[in-house]
N, C-alpha and C positions, 0 to 999 in steps of 0.2 A: 504494500500500500504506500502511496506517495504521502509524505508527511508535509502537506501544504500548511503554510501559516506558521510553522515553527522556525525560529531562527537556526541557521546552521551552526554547529559547534565550531569553536576556534580550533582550526586544524593545523596550526603552524608546525606541530611536531611531525606532520607528514611531508614537509618540504613545500616547495613552490607549487602552485597549481599547474595542472597539465591541461593544455587546450588541444584536444584531439578533433575538434569539430570539422576541420577542413579535410580530414583523412577518411571520413566515412564514405564519401562518394567514390574515391579511387579504390578503397577496400571493397565496396560493393561491386564495382566494375571487375575487379580481380576475381571475386567470387563467381560472378556470372560467367566470366571467361572459362573458369575451371569447370563449372557445371555443364556449360554448353559443349565443352570438349570431351565429356565423358562418353565412353562406349556403353552399350546396353548392359554388358556384364559388370561394368564398374559400379553400378548402382547397388548391386548386391554384395559388394565386398565390405568386410568389417572395417569400420572407421574408428570406433571406440568399443570397449567391451560391451557386447550385447546389442550394439546398434550398427546397422549398415550405413553406407553412404547416404542412401535414400532416407533412412531414419534421421540421420544427423541433419540433412537438409530440411526435413520437416521440423526438427527442433529449432533450427535457425528461424524458420518462418514463425514459429510460436513466439520466439523472442521479439521478432519484428512487430507482430500483432500486439503483443503485450505492451511494448513501449508506446506505440501509437495510442492504444486504448487508454492507458494510464495518464500519460503526460500530454498528449495532444488533445485527446477527447474528454479527459476527466471521467472516464468510465470506471466505476467502482465495483461492478458486479463480477462474479467469478467464483472459483472454488475457495473454500475456507479451510482453516486448520481442522484436522481431526482431533479428537480428545487426546491430550497428552503428546501431540505430534510436535517435534522440534522443527525449527525453521528449515534446517537442512533436509529433514525427511519430507517435509511439505513440498519443497522445491523439487526434490527427486521424484516424488509421487506425481505431481501435476505435469512434470516434463514427460514422464512415461505415458500418462494418460493422453496427452496431446499427440505424441508420436504414434501410439497405438491407434488413435482415431484417424490418423492420416495414412494408414497403411493401404487404404483403398484409393489413394490419390496417385495418379501415374507420375513418373519422373518428368514427363514433358509438362504436365499441368502444374506440377510443383515448381519447376524451373520458371515458368511464365509468371506464376504468382509471386515467387521470390523476387523476380525482376521488378514487378510492379510495386509491391509493398516495400521492398528494400530501398527503392528510390525515394519513397515517401519518408522513410526513416532517415535517410541521409539528409534530405531537405529539412526535416525537423531539427536535427542536430546542428545544422549550419547556422540556425538562428536562435539556438537555445541560450538562455541566460545562465552563465556559468555559476552564478552565486545563488540561483534558485534552489531551495531545499528539495531533495529528491530521495531516491531509494538508498537505504543503507548499504554498506559494503562490509559484510560480516568478516571476511578474511583480513580486513584491515582494522577491525574493531571500531567501525564508525557507523552510527545510526542516530539520526538521519545524516546523510551526506549531501554536500552541495553538488549541483549538477556537474561541475568540472570533474569531480571524482567519480560520480556515477557514470557519466558518459565515457570517461577514460576506461573504466572497468568494462563497459559494454564493448568498447572498441577492442579491448584485449580478447574478449570472448569471441567476437566475430572473426578476428584474425586467427585465433587458436583453432576454431572449428575449420577454417579453410585449410590450415596446415594438416589437420587430421584427415581431411578428405584427400589432400595431395599425397600424404604418406600411404593412405589406403590403396591408391592407384599406382604406387611406385615412384612418385615424384619426391624430390627433396624439399626441405623447408624453403619457403620464399624468404630470403635473407635481406630483401630490400630495406636498407636502413631507414628510409622514410617511415616505414611501418614498425619495424622491429625495435628501433630505438625508443619509440613511444611505448611499445608493449613492455619492454624491459624496465623502463622507468616506472611505469605503473605497477608492475609486478613487485619491484623492489620496495614500493611503499608499504608492503606487508611486513617489513623488517621490525618496526617497533612492536607490532602485535605478536609477531613470532617470538620475540624475546621478552614478552610481558612477564613470564614466570622466572626469568633469569635475574637473580639478585646480584647487583654489582655496585661498587662504590661510585658515587657521583663523578662523572667525567670519564669513566671507562668507555672505550670505544671499540666497535666492531665494524670492519669495513669489507664491502664486497667490491671486487674489481672484475669487470667483465670486459674481455678483449674484443677486438675487431671493430669495424666501422660503426656498428650500432651500440657499442659498449660505452661504459662510463664507470664512475665510482660512486658508491653510496655508503655513507658512514652513519651508523646508529650510535648515539651517545646516551649513556645512562644519566638520568636526571633524578631529581627528588620525586618526580611524578611519572616515572616510567622511562621508556626509551624514546629518543627523538632523532629525526633526520635533519633538524633545523639548527642544531647547535653549531657555533663557530668552531673553526679548526682549533685543535688542542694538541696534546701530546700524540706521539705515534700510536696508532690503534693497537690494542692488546691482541687482537686477532685480525688477520687479513685473509680473506678467502678469494683466490684468483681462479676464474673459470671462463670457459668460452660461452658464447651466446647460445649455442644449441643446447648445451648442458643446462644453462640457466633457465631458459623458458620451459624446457621439458620437465625440469625439477619443479618449477613453480606450478605447473599444471598436472603434476604427477604422471607425466609420460614416462618418467623414471623415478625410482624411489631414492630417498636420501642416502642409503648405503651405496647405491650405484654412483650417485653424484660425488660422494666423498672419495670414491676410488679415482675420480677424474680430476678433482680440484687440487690446487696447491695451497697449503695452509702455512701461514707464517704466524708464530706466536701461540696464543692460548688455544689448544686444540679443543678443549671442552666448550669454550665459547663459540669456536668455529663450527663445531658439530651442531650446536643449537641454532646457529644461523642457517645451516643446511636443512633444517626442518621446515623452512619457509614453504608455504603453499598459498597460491594466489587465485584459487577458485573455491567454490562451495564444494567441499570434499567430505 
């Protein structure tokens, strides 16, 4: 549910706002090029556990429709929580219900509908108010979240699903830094929430360094109120985790598990803190 009318929390600990608005249209174009290039057999290939490429495309359509209904149209009807159901269980349940209901829709009809509705979603985001209160982002510990954060999260989801489709049909990750740099930046905003249970003296720092054209550095600092990405530079980080972009985004989306990531990264300093960093997850999981 959209939290209209509530002021957004001060989120300085997440770092500077991300403006992904101009990227939705080219991401949508890339998705449509991928889907229109599929062979008939490709639609039945497994994209994620339990879902085919066709299922995942139907899920993306559900995300598109939900965004327009909630934020463009102010539509509040829809499924509610079952008794005792957690938010994560609720999201997984309604996602499966949507996908199951669309198994009667042909790939061609699904593609045409995604083209139409996805274009409307892109245009919605182009003019969105980045400070407007919107949906929470559970994996960052923010609820409600301003639109800049919610829209960046949505962008990461659309991009990730496109990569899952690409992988299912034997293509590699689209490493275009226009997209991937924003995805990685958004994913790394989960660091303070990831470290929320880690007790450390004020000023202790953990840094993630991601190499390549889309990479950057993110440093979480322990404060008296949790961990923050917005603290000024201080002493050398107690733990530095160096990894490549492919390992980073797949870890954050649980395409690989932390143990696998730890075997690929280079750690300098406090290994226990670095291992805590590698528990990062930037999806509803």
